N, C-alpha and C positions, 0 to 999 in steps of 0.2 A: 437528571438522575446520574449522581457519582457512581465510581465504582465500588463495587459490591464491598461490603464489610465483613460477609463471613468467608472463611478459610477453610480449605480442605488440608487437615493438617499432614495427611499422608504426602500431598505433595511436597510440603516443605521439607519434609525428611528426604526426600529424593532430589535436593538441590535444585529446583524449579526456579528460585526467586529471581535468578538474572537471565535466565535463557526464554523468556517470553513474549519478548516484543523484536523481532527479527523482520528486517524488509531489505528489498532490494529494487534499486532505480536504475534504469538505464536510460540514456539519451542519445541521439544521434543529430548532428548540426547538417545542415542543408548540404555541405559540401561531400559528406559522407552517405547519402541515401539515393536512392533512385531515380526518385522525381523531384530531388533537390529541394526537399520540406524539411522542416525540423520534425524530428519524431522524439516522442517520450513516453515512458514507459514505468509503471510502477506496480509490485507486490506488496501487497500489506499483510503482513504474517504477525497474529495475534495469538490470544488464547482461543480455545476452540469452540468455545460458547459465545465469544466475543461478538457477536453479529454486527453486520455492518450495513449503515444505512446509506443509500444511494439518493441525491435529493438536489433539487435545483431550486435556489433562494434568488428571488428578483431583486434588482438594485433597488435603492431607496434614497429619498431625502429625509435628513434627521434635524431636529431640533439643535440650534446652538445650545452648546453647553450640556449636552445630555450623554450619559453615561450607557456603557454597553456592559451586559453582565455577561463573562467567558466562562469556561468551566470552572474556576474556581475563586478569581478576582474579577473586579470591574475595571475599565478603563475608560478614557472620556472617547467618546463616539465622533467619527468625523463628518462632516456636513453631507457628504454623497458617498454611498457605497456602489458596487457594480454587480450584476448578475453572477451567482457563482454556481458552477456545480461540486458537489460536495461527497465524497466518499469517506463516511467517519463512523467509529464505534458509535453504538447505539446510546452510551451514556456521555459521550464527550460533546461539547459545543464545538471544538474544534475538530479538524480533518487530517486524514492521513495522508490525501491526495486530493487535487482537484484542479479546477480551472476557472476562468472569468471570461466574460464577454469580450475582451480585447484579447484574448489568444493568450494567455498568461496561464502556465501551469506550474504547480510545485507539488514536490513529494517529501517527505522528512524520515532521517533515519536515526536509531538510537544509537548514542556512542557512549563510549566505558572510557573514563578518563583517570589519570593520576590522581586529580583532584575528585571528592565525591560528589555525586551529582545533588543538587539542590532537592530537599524534601519539603521545604516549606513552601506551601500553597503559593503560587506566582503564575504566570501564563506557562501553558504546556506547549512543548513543541507542535501539537495538534492545533493550539491555537493560534500560534504564529503563521502556520499555513493558511488558516481560513482569513486572520487579519488581513495578510500582504494580499491575497485574492481580492478580497473586498475592496482594497484601497490604491492598487497600483496597476498603472496602464501599461508597464513594460516589465520585463524581467530584472532589468536595473533598476527601476524604481522599487520593485518588489525587495530586492536585497536591501535596500536603503530603509524600507518599513519595518523589517524584521530586524534588522540591526539596532535601528533607533527604540523600537518596542523592547528589545532586550537591555538595551542600556536604561531606560526608563522603568520598566517593571522587572526584568529578570525572567527565569525560566524556573519551573520547579511543579511539586506536586507528584503526587503518585498516578502513574498512567497504566497502571495495571486494571485488569477487572479482578477474579478471585485470587490471584496472587500478585500483591504490589509490585510495581515497578519503577524505578526512578533511574532517569538518564539524562545526558546531554543529548544535544540533537545536530544533526546534519541536514541540510536542504539543498535539494536541487530545483533550482529555478529556471525556467526556459520561457523564450516567446518564440515567435517566427524568425528571428533574427540572430539570437544569440541565448546562451545558457551559461548557468553558475554553478558553481558549487560552493556552499557558505559551512565550515567547520565550527561549532561552538563549543565554548565552555563556561558554564555559569553566564555572567551577562556578558562575557566577551567573544569576539569573533573572529575568524579570516575568511575572505572570499578570493576564489579564483574563478577566472574566466575558462570554459570549456571549449577546449578547441578542437577536439575529435570524438570520435566515438567513445563515450566513456559509461563505465558501470561503477556504482556508488553503493556499498553496503554498509554494516554497522562497524566500520572503523575510521579513524581520522584518516583523510586522503589529502588533503590540501597540500600542496608542493611548491615548486619553485615559481609556479606562475600565479602566483597570490598578487591580486593587485590593491586588496584593500586590507585593514586589520582595524580593529576597535582600539581605542586609546590605552586601553588596560592590559593588552599585549605584553608590553614589555615587562612591566611589573609582576605579572604572572611568568614569565619565564625568568625572572630574577629571584622569584620566591623558590623556585624550582632547581636553582642553580645554573641555569641556562641562560644569564645574562648576555653573552655574546651571542648567543643565537637568532637568526633571522625568523620574523613571523611565518615565513614560508616554512620553516622547519617545524610547525605546529603539531604535524602529523606523529613526528618521531619523538617529540619532547613531552608532548600530552598523552598520548595513548597508554591507557595501561596494560602492562606487558601481561599481568595476571589474569586478563581477561580476553585475550587476542583469540582464546580458542572458542569463544562463547557463539554458539550457533555456527562455527565452520565460516565465519565472514569472509576471513581470506580466501579461502577455497571458493565459497558462491562468487564473489567478486570476481576471482582469476576466470572461473569457467563463463560468466556472463561476459566479461571481458575480452574473452579467446573467442566467442562466439559472435560479438559484435566486431572483431577484428578479423574473422573470416570472411564474413560479407561485406565488409567495409567497400563504400563506395556504390553500391547497390543494395543497401539496406531498404527493406520495406516494410509493410504494415503486417505482412504475413511473418517476415522473419521475427518482429517483435512478439508477435503472439508465440510464436514457438519457442521464443526466450522465455515468457512469463510461464510456459508449462514445462520448462527442461527440468528433468531429474537427473541432470548428470550424466557422465562418459560411462558409467557401468554398463556392461552388455546385459545385465538382468537386472531391474531395480523392482524392491518390493518395500511398501512402507512400512513392515513389522520388521524389517532389519536393517534398512538403508542406512549409513553413514557414509560420509558427513550428511551434513545437510544438502539440500539441493536448492535451486533457485523458488520449485514450485514446491512449498514445505508441506508435510502432511507429519500430524501428531503421531506419537506412539506412545510407548508407556515408560522405560525407565529415565529419558533424558529429554524428553520435548514435549513440551505443551503447546508449543506454538504450531498453527497451520496457516496456510495463506487463506484470508477471510476474504480478500477482495483483489480485484486487478484493474487498473484502468491502463489503457494506451491511447495517444493523442497524436494527431496528424494537424499541425500548427501550419495552416496555409493562409496566405496573404487575403483570400477573399473571404473564406468562410471555414474555421477549423472543424473537426470532426473528432469527437471523443468516444473511444469504445471501452465499455464497462461489462464486467461479468455481473456484477450486483450479487454475486454469491461467492461463495468458497470454491477452492480447490479448480483453479483455472483449466488443468488439465479434462476435468469432466463437467465443464461449464462452456457457454457460448458468448462470445464477444458480441454485444449489443449497441449500435450506434445511439450517438445524442448529438442535438445540438444546442448551442446555448440560446438561440434564439425562438424554441419552442418548448412547451411543457413536457416533463417525462412523461412516458405512457404508463398508465395505470400497471401497478404489479404488486398489489395488497397493501396489508399495512405495515407500518414501520416495525421492524424488528427489535424485540429485545432480547434477555438472555434465557428467554422462556419461549418454549415452542409454541407456534400459532401456526396453525393450516392454513390462513390466508396470508402469509407472509412469504414472498418468493425466496428469501433467502433462507427460510427454515424449511420451505418445500424442498428446496434443491439441497438443502444438508441431508434430509432424510434419504435422497439419492445416493450422494457421497457417502454417508456412513452404512448404507447398504452395501454400496460396492466395497468399501473396505473391508466388509466382512468376509468377501471371497476372493477369489483370483482377480486381485485390484488392477496389475498390470492387463492381464487378459481383457478386462472390461475396458480398460484405455483403447486397447487393439480394435475391441470391437466395436466401439462408437465412433474412431477417429475419423473414418472415412465421412459418415453423416457430419459429424460435427464442421469439419474443415470445409465439405460442399455447402453446408448451410452459410457459413461464414464468407463464403466465396460469392455466393448469390447476394446477401448483404453488401458485400463492398460494391457490387454491380449496381444494384440499386441506390444506394448512397452517391456514388459517383455519378448516377443521372441525374440527382435533385442537387446535387453540392452547392452548385452556382445558378440556381433557377431564380433565387431572390423572391421564392413564393414558400413562407413557411407554413403554409397549409398543405402543401404538397410533402414537403420535409416530414413535417408531423405525420403525415398518413403511411408514409414510407418506414420510419422509425417504429411507428406503433404496429405494423405489419410485421416486420422483424421480430420485435419484442414476443409478440402473441405467437408466431411460428417456433422462435426458440423455447418458449415455457410449452409446448405444444410436445415438441423433439423431447424435452427433459422429461416430461411425462411418460412418453414410451420408454426411456432408459431406467426410469425409476423401476417399472415393472418387469425388466430383463435384470435388473441389479440383484431382485430379490428373491431371484432363480437359482443363483449361483451357490458353490460350496461356501461352509462359513469356516471361519478361523476356528483354531483349536479352543474349545470352551476351556474358561477356566483359567486360561494363559495371562500373564500381566497385561498383554497388549489387550485383552479383551476386557479385562475388571476394568483398566482405567478409561475403557471408552464407555461402560456402564454406567460408571460413577458420574462420568461428565454428561451422559443423556439422562442419568435421573435427576442431577441437578438443573438440568434443563426442562424436565418433563415431559421428555421425548416418550410418545406412546407406544414404542416398541423397541426391542433391543437393539444392538448393533448387529447381531448374527439372527436371520429368520429363523422361525422354528425348524428343529428337525425333521424330517420327514420319516 
């Protein structure tokens, strides 16, 4: 299924076209974490009805000369593909973030450059994430896969849902030993090895530590009047100054970077979970008025159609990596649940689309999320915080007990138990969320949510009935 072709004209009038695909990625190499392991995390921020599928795809052998159909184009298939965990928009072949059986993880970021983003169908940034995960056994090899595919096939095509979105991409790629950030523009790219805890957002960021660049970079610099610039200066040369304000990317990156720096040297999984849920330094945060954007994004009326539609955090270990996913929107009111690549995902309902389905985990949770948004949302987060954090502590203890057991059946049992308990807990939260006070009836905030709920076929209003 491709991005929707129907559009809501009122959204265009409010200038939403270029602020619907925001993300934040954060990584901490072993020397900066408490357990001396690589930590990776990403929030996927997309349009509010753009449900995200969490799935595991087994590795396979393919016939020589076969081709693979991606989101818009087909490319030659490789002989062998790896088992992958994917978090992807329902309509996309490619993934926002994911991992493979060799402990490689990748996430992408939308970038806006002085050079317009290609609109002609090609490989999307999400396609490149999945292709690299399926084909690479190390982070370094994954950057080579991405670079080669860009050079051969380019990037492009609509990456939006209701509102079209065209952009270049950055990629954060890691394994248990090293991590890289790649900034791209069209078919060209530069790559930098990440040497410390780092946050990457929707701005060009490769600096003086660039280790590789595509052959076309000098020519692009020359066209823009910067023939004397070095490839390491790509961020300053190619970034579009007229779009640097979009999504408060610099502020989000600075906030995430400050939190990483504050705890550097003893960063752990819980720190990354808190970072994915961060709403910024404001003493009183409220999604109806909050500006600028935060790391955990919530949509509102005038200027924000994006929300965090999924989150993933990975512990990249030498023996067995563990991946923690929400499989739902809004990390602040979600529970991170464990996954291993050597066991199937537990049952969690039908794969979601942009239409409400009562048996879909993503949409079941979204009813909870939207009911909570109708009332005192900050108060609701505080109300569930203790239960949420306690459940995740129990999950981490269970996972630690079976992580190195070598027994897939035992790991699957623990994973399934965690997912079932998370679902039951969120069911209880949902009934409590519907009892809270409502937002102002007829406000722009409520109206835009009602429009999106109507498009999704959600069976109830954002606000519960007045008593």
